[in-house]
Each structure stands twice: as C-alpha cells, then as structure tokens.
C-alpha positions in Angstrom: 0.0 0.0 0.0 1.4 3.3 -1.0 -0.5 5.4 1.7 1.8 4.4 4.6 0.8 7.5 6.5 -2.9 6.6 6.6 -3.1 4.9 10.0 -1.1 7.6 11.8 -3.1 10.4 10.1 -6.4 8.9 11.3 -5.3 8.0 14.8 -4.2 11.6 15.4 -7.8 12.8 15.1 -9.7 13.2 18.4 -11.8 10.2 19.3 -10.6 7.8 16.6 -9.9 4.2 17.6 -8.8 1.3 15.5 -10.1 -2.3 15.6 -10.0 -5.4 13.4 -13.2 -6.9 12.2 -12.1 -10.5 11.6 -15.2 -11.7 9.8 -14.7 -9.0 7.2 -10.9 -8.9 7.3 -11.0 -5.1 7.7 -9.0 -2.7 9.8 -11.5 -0.2 10.9 -11.1 3.4 12.2 -14.0 4.4 14.4 -15.4 7.5 16.0 -17.5 6.5 18.9 -18.2 3.1 17.3 -19.1 4.5 13.9 -16.8 3.7 11.0 -14.9 6.6 9.5 -12.6 4.5 7.3 -11.6 0.9 6.7 -8.6 -0.8 5.1 -10.1 -3.9 3.5 -7.6 -6.7 3.4 -7.3 -9.6 1.0 -6.7 -13.2 2.0 -2.9 -12.4 1.9 -3.3 -9.6 4.5 -2.5 -6.9 1.9 -4.8 -3.9 1.5 -7.3 -4.3 -1.3 -9.3 -1.1 -0.7 -9.5 1.9 1.5 -13.2 2.8 2.2 -14.5 6.2 3.3 -17.8 7.9 3.6 -18.4 11.0 1.4 -21.2 13.3 0.4 -22.9 11.5 -2.6 -22.1 14.2 -5.1 -18.5 14.5 -4.0 -18.0 10.8 -4.3 -19.5 10.7 -7.7 -17.2 13.5 -8.9 -14.1 11.7 -7.5 -15.2 8.5 -9.2 -15.4 10.3 -12.5 -12.0 12.0 -12.0 -10.0 9.0 -10.6 -10.3 5.5 -12.0 -9.0 4.3 -8.6 -12.1 5.5 -6.7 -15.0 3.2 -7.0 -18.4 2.8 -5.2 -18.0 1.5 -1.7 -16.7 -2.1 -1.5 -19.4 -4.1 0.3 -21.0 -0.8 1.5 -23.8 1.5 0.5 -22.8 2.7 -2.9 -24.3 6.1 -2.5 -22.4 7.2 0.6 -19.3 5.1 0.7 -16.4 5.0 -1.7 -13.4 2.8 -2.0 -9.9 3.7 -3.2 -7.4 1.3 -4.6 -4.4 1.4 -2.2 -1.7 1.3 -4.9 -3.6 3.6 -7.3 -3.0 7.1 -8.5 -5.2 9.1 -6.1 -2.9 11.9 -4.8 -2.1 11.8 -1.1 -3.7 15.2 -0.6 -7.0 14.1 -2.2 -7.1 11.0 0.0 -6.5 13.1 3.0 -9.4 15.3 2.0 -11.6 12.2 1.6 -10.6 11.0 5.1 -11.2 14.4 6.6 -14.7 14.6 5.0 -15.5 11.1 6.2 -14.4 12.1 9.8 -16.5 15.3 9.6 -19.6 13.5 8.4 -19.4 11.0 11.3 -18.5 13.8 13.8 -21.6 15.7 12.8 -23.7 12.6 13.3 -22.8 12.5 17.0 -24.6 14.3 19.7 -23.9 17.9 20.3 -22.6 17.0 23.8 -20.1 14.5 22.3 -19.0 17.1 19.6 -18.3 19.6 22.4 -16.3 17.0 24.3 -14.1 16.3 21.3 -13.9 19.9 20.0 -14.9 22.4 22.8 -13.3 25.3 20.8 -15.5 24.6 17.8 -18.7 23.5 19.5 -19.0 25.6 22.6 -22.0 25.4 24.9 -24.6 28.2 24.5 -23.4 31.3 26.2 -19.7 30.3 26.0 -19.0 32.1 22.7 -16.9 35.3 22.9 
C-alpha cells in the first residue's frame, strides 16, 4: 500500500480508535463506534481497498476523476467510496476524503459529544466570545 501515512493520520484525530473486524478482514477506524474509514484486506493480508464515507455528489465527482475511486466495496454505494491502495489518487486528495468522512461522522454524533471532542469549535450556549 502506498499510503503508509494513513493509520497515523487517522489516529491523530480526536476520538478515533482502531479495531480489526475479523469476519470482514477489515482494519476499521471508528469514531464512537461509527466507522470513519476501513482498510479492506485480502486473504494475503494486503490492502485491497480503503473505504470512506463521502457526500454523494463529491463521491460521484471523485469516481469520475479518478479510476482508482469506485463505489464502496461491500458498502452503501451512494455514501461510501473505495480507493485502490496502490492507485493514482494523490495523497492530498485521499487526506481530504478521510477528513470529509471524519466530519460526516463527527456531525452525526450528539452535540454533547461534539463539544467533548472539540470544545473550541462546538462551545456550549453562552460560552462564545
């Protein structure tokens, strides 16, 4: 896999944990138990796909621009997209995809949890300057 930085990049984000879903053979990156990204492994233990959640229109545009972005592998094809791990998607584009996936999951959490993770961005009412 050419994106050697991926795991460290994701684990630096507040609240992200990693697990291994043996029955799927996936390394998953979770935010409060909700999947942000997955590295889908083949039988040989090598990455086959990197899967992320994107806004539907953005995913569609990326699939048109990059042949190495396809509808989500074993996921909802509207919201999830998979990237070939040895393809030609630039690092910066994949980082943007990972960031978008993280934001989508973050915004699905309760306001209380959002404030716990990012008090400077999601202050309580009356705490804004």
